[in-house]
C-alpha positions in Angstrom: -18.2 -16.1 12.8 -20.8 -15.8 10.1 -23.4 -17.4 12.4 -24.1 -13.9 13.8 -25.5 -12.9 10.4 -28.2 -15.6 10.4 -30.7 -13.0 11.4 -30.0 -11.0 8.2 -30.0 -13.6 5.3 -29.4 -10.9 2.6 -26.2 -9.7 4.3 -25.2 -13.3 5.1 -25.5 -14.2 1.4 -23.3 -11.3 0.4 -20.6 -12.4 2.8 -20.8 -16.0 1.6 -20.5 -14.8 -2.0 -17.4 -12.9 -1.2 -15.8 -15.8 0.6 -16.5 -17.9 -2.4 -15.0 -15.4 -4.7 -11.9 -15.2 -2.6 -11.6 -18.9 -2.4 -12.1 -19.7 -6.1 -10.1 -16.9 -7.7 -6.5 -15.8 -7.9 -6.1 -12.4 -6.1 -3.3 -10.7 -7.9 -4.1 -7.0 -7.1 -0.9 -5.7 -5.6 -2.6 -3.6 -3.0 -4.8 -6.4 -1.6 -4.1 -9.2 0.9 -5.9 -11.6 3.2 -5.9 -10.8 6.9 -5.8 -13.5 9.6 -8.8 -14.7 11.5 -7.4 -12.9 14.5 -7.3 -9.6 12.6 -10.9 -10.2 11.3 -12.0 -10.9 14.9 -10.4 -7.7 16.2 -11.9 -5.7 13.4 -15.4 -7.0 14.4 -14.8 -6.6 18.1 -16.7 -4.7 20.8 -14.3 -1.8 20.4 -16.4 -0.6 17.5 -18.9 0.6 20.1 -16.5 3.2 21.6 -16.2 6.8 20.8 -12.7 7.9 21.6 -11.9 11.3 20.1 -8.5 12.4 21.2 -5.5 10.3 22.2 -4.7 7.9 25.0 -4.9 9.8 28.3 -6.3 12.8 26.5 -9.8 11.8 25.3 -12.9 14.0 25.0 -15.0 11.0 26.2 -15.1 9.0 29.4 -14.8 5.2 29.6 -11.7 5.1 27.3 -9.3 3.2 29.6 -9.5 0.0 27.6 -9.3 1.5 24.1 -6.3 3.5 25.4 -4.6 0.2 26.0 -5.4 -0.9 22.4 -4.0 2.3 20.8 -0.9 2.3 23.0 -0.3 -1.3 22.0 -0.6 -0.6 18.3 1.7 2.4 18.6 4.4 0.6 20.5 4.3 -2.4 18.1 4.6 -0.3 14.9 7.4 1.7 16.5 9.3 -1.5 17.2 8.8 -2.8 13.7 10.3 0.2 12.0 12.5 1.6 14.7 10.4 4.7 15.0 10.2 7.2 17.8 6.6 8.4 17.0 3.6 6.7 15.6 0.0 7.8 14.9 -2.2 4.9 14.1 -5.5 6.8 13.8 -5.6 7.6 10.1 -8.5 5.8 8.4 -6.5 5.3 5.2 -3.1 6.0 3.7 -4.7 9.0 1.9 -5.7 10.6 5.2 -2.3 9.9 6.6 -0.8 11.8 3.7 -3.3 14.6 4.0 -2.5 15.0 7.7 1.2 15.3 7.0 0.8 17.8 4.1 -1.5 20.0 6.2 0.9 19.9 9.1 4.0 20.9 7.1 2.5 23.0 4.2 0.3 26.0 3.5 -2.2 26.0 0.7 -0.4 26.8 -2.6 3.0 25.5 -1.5 4.8 23.4 -4.1 5.0 19.6 -3.7 7.0 17.3 -5.9 6.0 13.6 -6.4 6.1 10.8 -8.9 3.6 11.3 -11.7 0.4 9.2 -11.4 0.8 7.7 -14.9 4.4 6.7 -14.0 3.4 4.8 -10.9 2.7 7.5 -8.4 -0.4 7.8 -6.2 -3.4 10.1 -6.3 -2.2 11.8 -3.1 1.2 12.6 -4.6 -0.1 15.5 -6.6 -2.9 14.4 -9.0 -5.0 17.3 -10.1 -8.2 15.4 -9.3 -7.1 14.9 -5.7 -6.8 17.2 -2.7 -3.0 17.1 -3.1 -3.2 18.7 -6.6 -6.1 21.0 -5.6 -4.7 22.5 -2.4 -1.1 22.6 -3.4 0.9 23.5 -6.5 1.9 20.0 -7.6 4.7 19.2 -10.0 5.7 15.7 -10.9 8.9 13.8 -11.8 8.8 11.0 -14.3 10.7 7.8 -15.0 13.6 7.7 -17.5 12.0 7.1 -20.9 14.5 4.5 -21.9 15.1 2.5 -18.7 11.7 3.2 -17.0 13.6 3.7 -13.8 13.8 6.6 -11.4 16.3 9.1 -12.8 17.7 11.0 -9.8 19.5 13.5 -12.0 16.2 14.5 -13.6 14.5 14.6 -10.2 17.3 16.9 -8.8 17.0 19.2 -11.9 13.3 19.5 -11.4 13.6 20.1 -7.6 16.2 22.9 -8.3 13.9 24.4 -10.9 10.6 24.2 -9.0 11.9 24.6 -5.5 9.3 22.4 -3.8 8.6 22.8 -0.1 7.9 19.0 0.1 9.2 16.1 -1.9 7.4 12.7 -1.9 9.2 9.4 -2.4 7.0 6.4 -2.9 4.6 4.9 -5.5 1.7 2.6 -6.1 3.0 0.9 -9.3 6.8 1.0 -9.3 8.6 -2.3 -9.0 12.1 -1.2 -8.0 14.0 -0.2 -4.9 14.2 3.5 -3.9 17.4 5.4 -3.1 16.2 7.4 -0.1 19.7 8.7 0.6 19.8 10.4 -2.8 16.3 11.8 -2.2 17.6 13.1 1.1 20.5 14.9 -0.6 18.1 16.4 -3.2 15.7 17.6 -0.5 18.5 19.2 1.6 19.8 20.9 -1.5 16.6 22.7 -2.1 15.5 23.0 1.5 12.5 20.7 1.2 10.8 18.3 3.6 11.2 14.7 2.5 8.2 12.4 3.0 8.1 8.8 2.1 4.8 7.0 1.4 5.9 3.3 1.8 2.3 1.9 1.7 3.1 -0.8 -0.8 6.4 -2.3 0.3 6.0 -1.7 4.1 5.8 -5.4 4.9 9.1 -6.0 3.0 10.7 -3.0 4.7 9.6 -4.3 8.1 11.8 -7.3 7.8 14.8 -5.6 6.3 14.3 -6.9 2.7 14.1 -3.3 1.4 15.6 -0.1 2.7 13.9 1.5 5.7 13.0 5.1 4.7 12.9 6.3 8.3 16.6 6.5 8.3 16.5 9.3 5.7 13.0 10.9 5.6 11.5 13.5 7.7 8.1 11.7 7.8 7.0 8.3 6.7 3.4 7.3 6.0 1.9 3.9 5.2 -1.2 1.9 4.8 -1.6 -1.1 7.1 -2.9 -3.5 4.6 -1.1 -4.5 1.4 2.2 -6.2 2.4 1.7 -5.5 6.1 -1.3 -7.8 5.9 -3.4 -5.8 8.4 -6.8 -4.1 8.3 -7.4 -1.2 5.9 -6.0 1.9 7.5 -3.0 4.3 7.7 -0.2 5.3 10.0 2.3 8.2 10.3 5.8 7.5 11.6 8.8 9.6 12.5 12.4 8.3 12.9 14.6 8.8 15.9 16.4 11.8 14.4 13.4 13.5 12.9 13.8 16.6 15.1 17.0 17.6 13.3 15.6 16.9 9.9 12.4 18.9 10.6 14.4 21.7 12.1 12.1 21.8 15.1 13.3 22.9 18.5 11.6 23.5 21.9 12.7 25.3 25.0 12.5 22.0 27.0 13.5 19.7 24.2 10.3 17.7 24.6 10.3 16.1 21.2 7.4 13.6 21.6 5.2 16.3 23.0 6.0 18.6 20.0 5.4 15.8 17.5 2.0 15.1 19.1 1.1 18.8 18.8 2.1 19.0 15.1 0.9 15.6 13.7 -1.6 14.3 16.2 -3.6 17.5 16.2 -3.7 17.6 12.4 -5.2 14.1 12.3 -7.7 14.8 15.1 -9.3 17.4 15.2 -7.7 18.6 12.0 -9.1 16.2 9.4 -10.8 13.3 11.4 -13.2 12.9 14.3 -13.4 9.8 16.4 -10.9 7.0 15.6 -12.0 3.6 14.6 -11.0 1.7 17.7 -11.9 -1.7 16.4 -9.6 -1.1 13.4 -6.9 0.2 15.7 -7.2 -3.0 17.7 -7.0 -5.0 14.4 -3.9 -3.0 13.5 -2.3 -4.0 16.9 -3.0 -7.7 16.1 -1.5 -7.4 12.6 1.6 -5.5 13.9 2.0 -8.4 16.4 2.0 -10.8 13.5 4.6 -8.8 11.7 6.9 -8.9 14.8 6.7 -12.7 14.6 9.7 -14.5 13.0 7.3 -16.3 10.6 6.5 -13.0 8.9 10.0 -12.8 7.7 9.6 -16.1 5.8 6.4 -14.8 4.4 8.0 -11.5 3.2 10.9 -13.4 1.6 8.4 -15.7 -0.2 6.5 -12.7 -1.6 9.8 -11.6 -3.2 10.6 -15.0 -4.5 7.1 -15.3 -6.0 7.2 -11.9 -7.5 10.5 -12.4 -9.2 9.5 -15.8 -10.5 6.2 -14.6 -11.8 7.9 -11.7 -13.5 10.5 -13.9 -15.1 8.0 -16.3 -16.4 5.8 -13.6 -17.9 8.8 -12.2 -19.7 9.4 -15.7 -21.1 5.9 -15.6 -22.4 6.6 -12.4 -24.2 5.2 -9.9 -21.8 7.0 -6.6 -21.3 7.6 -5.8 -17.7 8.2 -2.2 -17.0 11.9 -1.7 -16.0 12.6 -5.3 -17.0 11.7 -6.9 -13.6 10.9 -6.3 -10.0 12.6 -5.8 -6.6 9.4 -5.9 -4.6 6.0 -7.5 -4.5 4.6 -6.1 -7.8 5.2 -5.7 -11.5 3.7 -3.4 -14.1 3.0 -5.1 -17.4 3.0 -3.2 -20.7 0.4 -4.9 -23.0 1.2 -2.9 -26.1 2.9 -5.7 -27.9 0.0 -8.0 -27.0 -2.4 -5.8 -28.9 -4.8 -5.5 -26.0 -5.7 -2.7 -23.6 -5.4 -2.9 -19.8 -9.2 -2.6 -19.6 -9.8 -5.6 -21.9 -7.1 -7.6 -20.2 -8.5 -7.0 -16.8 -12.0 -8.1 -17.9 -10.7 -11.2 -19.6 -8.6 -12.2 -16.6 -11.5 -11.6 -14.3 -13.7 -13.8 -16.5 -10.9 -16.4 -16.1 -10.9 -16.2 -12.3 -7.8 -14.0 -12.1 -8.1 -10.6 -10.4 -5.7 -7.8 -11.5 -6.2 -4.1 -12.1 -5.8 -2.1 -15.3 -3.0 0.4 -14.9 -1.4 3.2 -16.8 2.2 2.7 -17.9 4.9 5.4 -18.2 4.2 7.7 -21.2 0.9 5.9 -21.8 -1.1 7.0 -24.8 -4.4 5.6 -23.5 -6.7 7.2 -20.9 -6.8 6.1 -17.2 -10.1 4.4 -17.9 -8.5 2.2 -20.7 -4.7 2.1 -20.0 -2.0 0.1 -21.8 -1.1 -2.0 -18.9 -2.0 -4.1 -15.8 -0.5 -4.2 -12.4 0.1 -7.6 -10.7 1.2 -8.4 -7.2 2.0 -11.5 -5.1 1.1 -10.7 -1.5 -2.3 -12.4 -1.4 -1.4 -15.6 -3.2 1.7 -15.9 -1.0 -0.6 -15.6 2.0 -2.4 -18.6 0.7 0.8 -20.6 0.7 1.7 -20.5 -3.0 5.3 -20.9 -4.0 7.5 -20.4 -7.1 6.2 -23.4 -8.9 2.7 -22.1 -8.5 3.8 -18.7 -10.0 4.9 -20.6 -13.1 1.4 -22.1 -13.4 -0.2 -18.7 -12.8 2.0 -17.1 -15.5 0.8 -19.7 -18.0 -2.9 -19.0 -17.0 -2.4 -15.3 -17.5 -0.8 -15.9 -20.9 -3.6 -18.1 -22.0 -6.3 -15.7 -20.9 -4.7 -12.6 -22.5 -4.0 -14.5 -25.8 -7.6 -15.7 -25.8 -9.3 -12.7 -24.4 -12.2 -12.9 -26.9 -12.9 -16.6 -26.6 -15.5 -17.3 -23.9 -15.1 -21.1 -23.9 -11.3 -20.8 -23.5 -11.7 -18.4 -20.6 -14.2 -20.7 -19.0 -11.7 -23.5 -19.2 -9.0 -21.4 -17.7 -11.4 -20.4 -14.9 -11.9 -24.1 -14.1 -8.1 -24.6 -14.0 -7.8 -21.6 -11.6 -10.4 -23.0 -9.3 -8.6 -26.3 -9.2 -5.3 -24.6 -8.3 -7.1 -22.5 -5.6 -8.7 -25.6 -4.1 -5.2 -26.8 -3.1 -4.8 -23.6 -1.0 -8.0 -23.3 1.1 -8.8 -19.8 2.4 -10.8 -19.1 5.6 -11.9 -22.7 6.0 -13.3 -21.8 9.4 -15.8 -19.4 7.9 -17.3 -22.0 5.5 
């Protein structure tokens, strides 16, 4: 596959360096994963040549009959995965999927209620530096100060007080299951739309290992990478009873047509132009992989690995926010270790372990320093690692954090990391 880059040695070298980095390091960033060669091939396919503004059967360009097939295939597969009635697979990212939904349901200045960024929420859930906090009046709910869990009584109190037009369930750094039914009750009580951003746990939800939010939410958005193990991109989904939840009626009862008018038109031409047809083809490939029985075993192993890694880190004296995990990630409070998230991230990277610094609930440090790190198991699980490997990884993390200022020790750990990674080759066909 890299042979095609021989004519550009500088670019070829960059690609080789990245393959080497992926092979020799432990990828523990919760939002990252390794796609299959089939997904890579689709992402680099001839569909990148085609402009296809619009939707299948309703394009602004000619010659779209084949890319129409790709988009229809992606839509049908993702609908099967989540038992959805409607899917839009054109968003270039999860952020743009969220933007499209907000702009379809809200007016500028309307109130939205989402999980605070420093408590595990996402930029698009109301951060003041993001469009969601600039276009809308954003208020945030927080985790319980004692348990570090979602406190539905506090969320309800805030919803009653602030009267949001839209409530967002979902996070980028929360390790526990969500009670979407209670969120539904809160949203109904205050007359708000309920939107779930399931970007992180989508692959686990796909196989029934976590609750499917489509049963309770008006609209569901997701990325297509992370636990879904597809190309980087976004989707918008509606459940089969979304008409009643949204309170939308038409004279002819043509629900799909109405959904297209509301959400499709807000993605294109509302906030995007031509879709990335090569990425949509890659999404179709990834969704096909999710539908395969083997993906269920993969998803189950993600959970096993996450729980074991969390337990072992606790044994080493690390404080896991909320005391554990129900999904693919964990948020680690490093306060008792006397090191910031920034320093820990750097030390671990020097040791060949990739994580990201992350704010913890009620953090006293800035977002550029933080008191914690976020760790996830999707990528190492893709490589074939199991629980016993998580125990080794926990030991390596412990050594690196405890010796963050000792270059020789970190170099030794990096050698151990490389030895472990060599047992789980990645992209052999590209070397």
